[in-house]
TIRO-2110 file (N, C-alpha, C; in Angstrom, 1 decimal):
// TIRO-2110
-17.9, -16.0, -34.0, N, 1, A
-17.5, -16.9, -35.0, CA, 1, A
-18.0, -16.3, -36.5, C, 1, A
-18.6, -15.6, -36.1, N, 2, A
-19.2, -14.9, -37.5, CA, 2, A
-18.4, -14.1, -38.1, C, 2, A
-18.0, -13.1, -36.9, N, 3, A
-17.0, -12.4, -37.7, CA, 3, A
-15.6, -12.9, -38.6, C, 3, A
-15.3, -13.8, -37.4, N, 4, A
-14.5, -14.6, -38.3, CA, 4, A
-14.6, -15.3, -39.9, C, 4, A
-15.9, -15.7, -39.9, N, 5, A
-16.2, -15.7, -41.2, CA, 5, A
-16.2, -14.9, -42.4, C, 5, A
-16.9, -14.2, -41.6, N, 6, A
-16.5, -12.5, -42.7, CA, 6, A
-15.3, -12.7, -42.7, C, 6, A
-14.2, -12.6, -42.3, N, 7, A
-12.8, -12.1, -42.3, CA, 7, A
-12.2, -12.9, -43.7, C, 7, A
-12.9, -14.8, -43.1, N, 8, A
-12.5, -15.1, -44.1, CA, 8, A
-12.9, -15.0, -45.4, C, 8, A
-14.0, -14.6, -45.7, N, 9, A
-14.1, -14.4, -46.8, CA, 9, A
-14.4, -13.6, -47.9, C, 9, A
-13.7, -12.0, -46.5, N, 10, A
-13.2, -11.1, -47.3, CA, 10, A
-11.7, -11.3, -48.1, C, 10, A
-11.0, -11.9, -47.1, N, 11, A
-9.9, -12.1, -47.5, CA, 11, A
-9.5, -13.1, -49.2, C, 11, A
-10.9, -14.0, -48.8, N, 12, A
-10.5, -15.2, -50.1, CA, 12, A
-11.1, -14.4, -51.7, C, 12, A
-12.3, -13.8, -51.1, N, 13, A
-12.6, -13.1, -52.4, CA, 13, A
-11.6, -11.7, -52.8, C, 13, A
-11.1, -11.6, -51.8, N, 14, A
-10.0, -10.5, -52.3, CA, 14, A
-9.0, -10.5, -53.1, C, 14, A
-8.4, -11.8, -52.4, N, 15, A
-7.4, -12.6, -53.1, CA, 15, A
-7.6, -12.8, -54.7, C, 15, A
-8.6, -13.6, -55.2, N, 16, A
-9.1, -14.0, -56.0, CA, 16, A
-9.4, -12.9, -56.8, C, 16, A
-10.0, -11.6, -56.6, N, 17, A
-10.4, -10.6, -57.5, CA, 17, A
-8.7, -10.2, -57.5, C, 17, A
-7.8, -9.2, -56.8, N, 18, A
-6.9, -9.0, -56.9, CA, 18, A
-6.0, -9.7, -58.2, C, 18, A
-6.1, -11.2, -58.3, N, 19, A
-5.0, -12.1, -59.1, CA, 19, A
-6.2, -11.8, -60.8, C, 19, A
-7.4, -11.6, -60.6, N, 20, A
-8.0, -11.5, -61.9, CA, 20, A
-7.5, -10.0, -62.5, C, 20, A
-7.7, -9.1, -61.5, N, 21, A
-7.2, -7.8, -61.8, CA, 21, A
-5.7, -8.0, -62.7, C, 21, A
-4.8, -8.5, -61.5, N, 22, A
-3.1, -8.3, -62.2, CA, 22, A
-3.2, -9.1, -63.4, C, 22, A
-4.0, -10.1, -63.6, N, 23, A
-3.9, -10.9, -65.2, CA, 23, A
-4.2, -10.2, -66.1, C, 23, A
-5.0, -8.9, -66.2, N, 24, A
-5.7, -8.2, -67.1, CA, 24, A
-5.1, -7.1, -67.3, C, 24, A
-3.8, -6.9, -66.2, N, 25, A
-2.9, -6.1, -66.7, CA, 25, A
-1.6, -6.8, -67.2, C, 25, A
-1.2, -8.0, -67.1, N, 26, A
-0.4, -8.4, -67.6, CA, 26, A
-0.3, -9.0, -69.1, C, 26, A
-1.9, -9.1, -69.5, N, 27, A
-2.2, -9.9, -70.7, CA, 27, A
-3.0, -8.6, -71.2, C, 27, A
-2.9, -6.9, -71.4, N, 28, A
-3.7, -6.1, -71.4, CA, 28, A
-3.7, -6.1, -73.1, C, 28, A
-2.9, -6.2, -73.9, N, 29, A
-2.8, -6.0, -75.4, CA, 29, A
-3.8, -6.9, -75.9, C, 29, A
-3.7, -8.0, -75.7, N, 30, A
-4.5, -9.8, -75.7, CA, 30, A
-6.2, -9.4, -75.5, C, 30, A
-6.7, -8.8, -74.2, N, 31, A
-7.6, -8.5, -73.6, CA, 31, A
-8.3, -7.4, -74.6, C, 31, A
-7.4, -6.2, -75.0, N, 32, A
-8.4, -4.9, -75.7, CA, 32, A
-8.6, -5.3, -76.7, C, 32, A
-7.8, -6.2, -77.6, N, 33, A
-8.4, -6.6, -78.9, CA, 33, A
-9.3, -7.8, -78.8, C, 33, A
-9.2, -8.7, -77.6, N, 34, A
-10.2, -9.3, -78.2, CA, 34, A
-11.7, -8.8, -76.9, C, 34, A
-11.6, -7.9, -76.3, N, 35, A
-12.8, -7.5, -75.9, CA, 35, A
-13.3, -6.2, -76.8, C, 35, A
-12.3, -5.8, -77.6, N, 36, A
-13.2, -5.0, -78.6, CA, 36, A
-13.9, -5.6, -80.1, C, 36, A
-12.9, -6.4, -80.1, N, 37, A
-13.9, -7.6, -81.9, CA, 37, A
-14.7, -8.0, -81.1, C, 37, A
-14.8, -8.7, -79.9, N, 38, A
-15.8, -10.3, -79.8, CA, 38, A
-17.0, -9.4, -79.3, C, 38, A
-16.8, -8.5, -78.3, N, 39, A
-17.4, -7.7, -77.5, CA, 39, A
-17.9, -6.2, -77.7, C, 39, A
-17.4, -5.9, -78.3, N, 40, A
-17.7, -4.3, -78.3, CA, 40, A
-17.3, -3.8, -77.6, C, 40, A
-16.8, -4.2, -76.6, N, 41, A
-16.1, -3.2, -75.2, CA, 41, A
-15.6, -1.8, -75.9, C, 41, A
-15.4, -0.4, -75.2, N, 42, A
-14.6, 0.1, -76.0, CA, 42, A
-13.1, 0.2, -74.7, C, 42, A
-11.9, 0.5, -76.0, N, 43, A
-11.0, 0.9, -75.6, CA, 43, A
-11.2, 1.2, -73.9, C, 43, A
-10.3, 0.3, -73.4, N, 44, A
-9.8, 1.2, -71.8, CA, 44, A
-10.5, 0.3, -70.9, C, 44, A
-11.4, -0.6, -71.3, N, 45, A
-12.1, -1.4, -70.5, CA, 45, A
-11.3, -2.4, -70.0, C, 45, A
-10.5, -2.8, -70.5, N, 46, A
-10.0, -4.1, -69.8, CA, 46, A
-8.8, -3.2, -68.7, C, 46, A
-8.3, -1.9, -68.8, N, 47, A
-7.6, -0.9, -67.7, CA, 47, A
-8.7, -0.8, -66.7, C, 47, A
-9.7, -0.6, -67.1, N, 48, A
-10.6, -0.1, -66.2, CA, 48, A
-11.2, -1.7, -65.1, C, 48, A
-11.3, -2.3, -66.4, N, 49, A
-12.1, -3.6, -65.3, CA, 49, A
-10.8, -4.2, -64.2, C, 49, A
-9.0, -4.0, -64.5, N, 50, A
-8.5, -4.5, -63.8, CA, 50, A
-8.3, -3.8, -62.7, C, 50, A
-8.3, -1.8, -62.6, N, 51, A
-7.9, -1.4, -61.6, CA, 51, A
-9.3, -1.6, -60.6, C, 51, A
-10.7, -2.3, -61.0, N, 52, A
-11.5, -2.0, -60.6, CA, 52, A
-12.0, -3.1, -59.4, C, 52, A
-10.9, -4.5, -60.3, N, 53, A
-10.7, -5.4, -59.1, CA, 53, A
-9.9, -6.0, -58.4, C, 53, A
-8.5, -5.0, -58.6, N, 54, A
-7.4, -4.7, -58.1, CA, 54, A
-7.8, -3.6, -56.3, C, 54, A
-8.6, -3.1, -56.8, N, 55, A
-9.0, -1.7, -55.9, CA, 55, A
-9.9, -2.2, -54.9, C, 55, A
-10.8, -3.0, -55.3, N, 56, A
-12.0, -3.5, -54.6, CA, 56, A
-11.6, -5.1, -54.2, C, 56, A
-10.7, -5.8, -54.7, N, 57, A
-10.1, -7.0, -53.5, CA, 57, A
-9.6, -6.3, -52.3, C, 57, A
-8.6, -5.3, -52.9, N, 58, A
-7.8, -4.5, -51.5, CA, 58, A
-8.6, -4.2, -50.7, C, 58, A
-9.7, -3.6, -50.9, N, 59, A
-10.8, -2.4, -50.2, CA, 59, A
-11.3, -4.2, -49.1, C, 59, A
-11.8, -4.8, -50.0, N, 60, A
-12.2, -6.7, -49.2, CA, 60, A
-11.1, -6.6, -48.1, C, 60, A
-10.1, -7.1, -48.6, N, 61, A
-9.1, -7.3, -47.6, CA, 61, A
-8.9, -6.7, -46.3, C, 61, A
-8.7, -5.7, -47.0, N, 62, A
-8.4, -4.8, -45.5, CA, 62, A
-10.1, -4.7, -44.5, C, 62, A
-11.1, -4.8, -45.5, N, 63, A
-12.3, -4.5, -44.5, CA, 63, A
-12.9, -2.9, -44.6, C, 63, A
-12.3, -2.3, -45.4, N, 64, A
-12.8, -0.9, -45.7, CA, 64, A
-13.7, -0.4, -47.1, C, 64, A
-15.0, -0.2, -46.8, N, 65, A
-16.1, 0.1, -47.6, CA, 65, A
-16.2, -1.5, -48.6, C, 65, A
-16.2, -2.2, -47.6, N, 66, A
-16.7, -3.7, -48.1, CA, 66, A
-18.2, -3.8, -48.9, C, 66, A
-19.1, -3.5, -48.4, N, 67, A
-20.0, -3.3, -49.0, CA, 67, A
-19.9, -2.8, -50.6, C, 67, A
-19.9, -1.4, -50.4, N, 68, A
-20.0, -0.7, -51.8, CA, 68, A
-18.5, -1.5, -52.5, C, 68, A
-17.8, -2.1, -52.2, N, 69, A
-16.3, -2.7, -53.4, CA, 69, A
-17.5, -4.0, -53.7, C, 69, A
-17.9, -4.9, -52.8, N, 70, A
-19.0, -6.3, -52.8, CA, 70, A
-19.6, -5.8, -54.6, C, 70, A
-20.7, -4.4, -54.1, N, 71, A
-21.3, -4.3, -55.1, CA, 71, A
-20.6, -3.9, -56.4, C, 71, A
-19.6, -3.1, -56.6, N, 72, A
-18.8, -2.7, -57.4, CA, 72, A
-18.6, -4.2, -58.6, C, 72, A
-18.1, -5.0, -57.2, N, 73, A
-17.4, -6.4, -58.1, CA, 73, A
-18.6, -7.1, -58.7, C, 73, A
-19.8, -7.2, -58.0, N, 74, A
-20.8, -7.8, -58.3, CA, 74, A
-21.1, -7.3, -59.5, C, 74, A
-21.0, -5.8, -60.0, N, 75, A
-21.5, -5.6, -61.4, CA, 75, A
-20.7, -6.1, -62.4, C, 75, A
-18.9, -6.0, -61.6, N, 76, A
-18.4, -6.9, -62.8, CA, 76, A
-18.1, -8.5, -63.5, C, 76, A
-18.8, -8.7, -62.1, N, 77, A
-18.7, -10.1, -62.3, CA, 77, A
-19.7, -10.2, -63.0, C, 77, A
-21.1, -9.8, -62.7, N, 78, A
-22.4, -9.9, -63.8, CA, 78, A
-22.0, -9.5, -65.2, C, 78, A
-21.6, -8.9, -65.6, N, 79, A
-21.3, -8.5, -67.0, CA, 79, A
-20.1, -9.9, -67.8, C, 79, A
-19.5, -10.0, -66.6, N, 80, A
-18.5, -11.2, -66.9, CA, 80, A
-19.6, -12.1, -67.5, C, 80, A
-20.3, -13.1, -66.6, N, 81, A
-21.1, -13.8, -66.7, CA, 81, A
-22.0, -14.1, -67.6, C, 81, A
-22.6, -12.7, -68.0, N, 82, A
-23.1, -12.4, -69.3, CA, 82, A
-22.5, -12.8, -70.8, C, 82, A
-21.2, -12.4, -70.2, N, 83, A
-20.3, -12.8, -71.9, CA, 83, A
-20.0, -14.2, -72.1, C, 83, A
-20.1, -14.6, -70.9, N, 84, A
-19.4, -16.2, -71.1, CA, 84, A
-21.0, -17.2, -71.3, C, 84, A
-22.1, -16.7, -70.7, N, 85, A
-23.3, -17.4, -71.3, CA, 85, A
-23.8, -16.9, -72.8, C, 85, A
-24.1, -15.5, -72.9, N, 86, A
-24.5, -15.1, -74.2, CA, 86, A
-23.2, -15.0, -75.5, C, 86, A
-22.4, -14.5, -75.2, N, 87, A
-21.2, -14.7, -76.3, CA, 87, A
-20.5, -15.9, -76.4, C, 87, A
-20.1, -16.7, -75.2, N, 88, A
-19.2, -17.8, -75.4, CA, 88, A
-20.1, -19.1, -75.3, C, 88, A
-21.4, -18.8, -74.9, N, 89, A
-21.9, -19.6, -74.8, CA, 89, A
-21.3, -21.4, -74.0, C, 89, A
-20.9, -20.7, -73.2, N, 90, A
-20.5, -21.7, -72.2, CA, 90, A
-21.4, -22.3, -70.9, C, 90, A
-21.1, -23.3, -71.0, N, 91, A
-22.2, -24.6, -70.1, CA, 91, A
-22.2, -24.0, -68.6, C, 91, A
-22.8, -24.3, -67.3, N, 92, A
-22.5, -24.1, -66.7, CA, 92, A
-21.2, -24.3, -65.6, C, 92, A
-20.9, -26.1, -65.9, N, 93, A
-20.0, -26.8, -65.1, CA, 93, A
-18.8, -26.7, -65.7, C, 93, A
-17.4, -26.2, -65.5, N, 94, A
-16.7, -26.3, -66.0, CA, 94, A
-16.2, -27.7, -65.9, C, 94, A
-15.2, -27.8, -67.1, N, 95, A
-14.6, -29.2, -67.5, CA, 95, A
-13.3, -29.9, -68.1, C, 95, A
-12.8, -30.6, -68.2, N, 96, A
-11.3, -30.3, -69.4, CA, 96, A
-11.5, -30.6, -69.6, C, 96, A
-12.5, -30.3, -71.0, N, 97, A
-12.9, -29.6, -72.2, CA, 97, A
-12.5, -28.1, -72.4, C, 97, A
-12.8, -27.3, -71.4, N, 98, A
-13.3, -25.9, -70.8, CA, 98, A
-13.8, -25.2, -70.1, C, 98, A
-14.0, -24.4, -69.5, N, 99, A
-14.6, -23.5, -68.7, CA, 99, A
-15.6, -23.1, -68.9, C, 99, A
-16.4, -22.8, -67.6, N, 100, A
-18.4, -23.0, -67.5, CA, 100, A
-18.2, -21.6, -66.7, C, 100, A
-19.4, -21.2, -66.2, N, 101, A
-19.2, -20.4, -65.5, CA, 101, A
-19.9, -20.4, -64.4, C, 101, A
-19.7, -21.7, -63.8, N, 102, A
-19.7, -21.8, -62.2, CA, 102, A
-19.1, -21.3, -61.0, C, 102, A
-17.6, -21.0, -61.8, N, 103, A
-17.0, -20.0, -60.7, CA, 103, A
-17.3, -18.3, -60.8, C, 103, A
-17.8, -18.2, -61.9, N, 104, A
-18.5, -16.9, -62.4, CA, 104, A
-19.9, -16.7, -60.7, C, 104, A
-20.4, -17.9, -61.0, N, 105, A
-21.8, -18.1, -60.1, CA, 105, A
-21.5, -18.1, -58.5, C, 105, A
-20.3, -18.7, -58.2, N, 106, A
-19.9, -18.9, -57.0, CA, 106, A
-19.4, -17.2, -56.6, C, 106, A
-18.7, -16.8, -57.1, N, 107, A
-18.1, -15.2, -56.6, CA, 107, A
-19.3, -14.5, -56.5, C, 107, A
-20.7, -14.6, -57.8, N, 108, A
-21.5, -13.8, -57.5, CA, 108, A
-22.5, -13.9, -55.7, C, 108, A
-22.4, -15.5, -55.4, N, 109, A
-23.1, -15.4, -54.8, CA, 109, A
-22.5, -15.0, -53.2, C, 109, A
-20.6, -15.8, -53.7, N, 110, A
-20.1, -14.6, -51.9, CA, 110, A
-20.1, -13.5, -52.1, C, 110, A
-20.2, -12.6, -53.0, N, 111, A
-20.6, -11.0, -52.9, CA, 111, A
-21.7, -10.3, -52.5, C, 111, A
-22.5, -11.5, -53.4, N, 112, A
-23.7, -10.9, -52.3, CA, 112, A
-23.9, -11.0, -51.0, C, 112, A
-23.7, -11.8, -50.3, N, 113, A
-23.8, -12.3, -48.9, CA, 113, A
-22.8, -11.1, -48.3, C, 113, A
-21.3, -10.5, -48.7, N, 114, A
-20.5, -10.1, -48.5, CA, 114, A
-21.6, -8.2, -48.5, C, 114, A
-22.1, -8.5, -49.3, N, 115, A
-22.9, -7.1, -49.0, CA, 115, A
-23.8, -7.2, -48.0, C, 115, A
-24.4, -8.3, -48.1, N, 116, A
-25.1, -8.2, -46.5, CA, 116, A
-24.7, -8.3, -45.4, C, 116, A
-23.3, -8.8, -45.5, N, 117, A
-22.6, -8.9, -43.9, CA, 117, A
-22.5, -7.8, -43.5, C, 117, A
-21.2, -7.2, -44.8, N, 118, A
-20.2, -6.3, -44.5, CA, 118, A
-19.2, -6.3, -43.9, C, 118, A
-18.2, -5.3, -43.4, N, 119, A
-17.1, -5.8, -42.8, CA, 119, A
-16.7, -6.1, -42.0, C, 119, A
-17.4, -6.8, -41.0, N, 120, A
-17.4, -7.6, -39.5, CA, 120, A
-16.5, -7.1, -39.0, C, 120, A
-16.0, -7.4, -37.5, N, 121, A
-15.6, -7.1, -36.7, CA, 121, A
-13.8, -7.2, -36.9, C, 121, A
-14.0, -7.7, -38.0, N, 122, A
-12.0, -7.7, -38.2, CA, 122, A
-11.6, -7.0, -39.2, C, 122, A
-12.3, -5.2, -39.5, N, 123, A
-11.8, -4.9, -40.4, CA, 123, A
-11.1, -3.8, -40.3, C, 123, A
-10.7, -3.0, -41.0, N, 124, A
-9.9, -1.9, -40.6, CA, 124, A
-11.1, -0.8, -40.2, C, 124, A
-12.2, -0.4, -41.4, N, 125, A
-12.9, 0.2, -41.2, CA, 125, A
-13.5, -0.3, -39.4, C, 125, A
-13.0, -1.1, -38.8, N, 126, A
-13.6, -1.2, -36.7, CA, 126, A
-12.7, -0.6, -36.5, C, 126, A
-11.5, -0.4, -36.8, N, 127, A
-10.5, 0.4, -36.0, CA, 127, A
-10.8, 2.1, -36.2, C, 127, A
END
């Protein structure tokens, strides 16, 4: 049963990360400007973040290097959470009036769990 739970966690996290990365590609020019002006991130940060999220999400879904992928995605999520708190002054809870960093917190916890759990039995790495 634990391996099925790991599989579910990997697939759900992978899908979320892939969609976040794809969204960055679809809105790259908007994000490039915002990230440079508001956060001081260098040019190319959006593209790098999108690539990391898509590649990491695919690794999680496939169960290949899940621990490493989760660690790298954890670092991305920690930066995103820092930006949410320090730059946007977002509250913890998302409300109808705006987003919070509660979803980031949930993703961080899930990624940490995967770092400890690994690929599980239902992974390409096991074949």
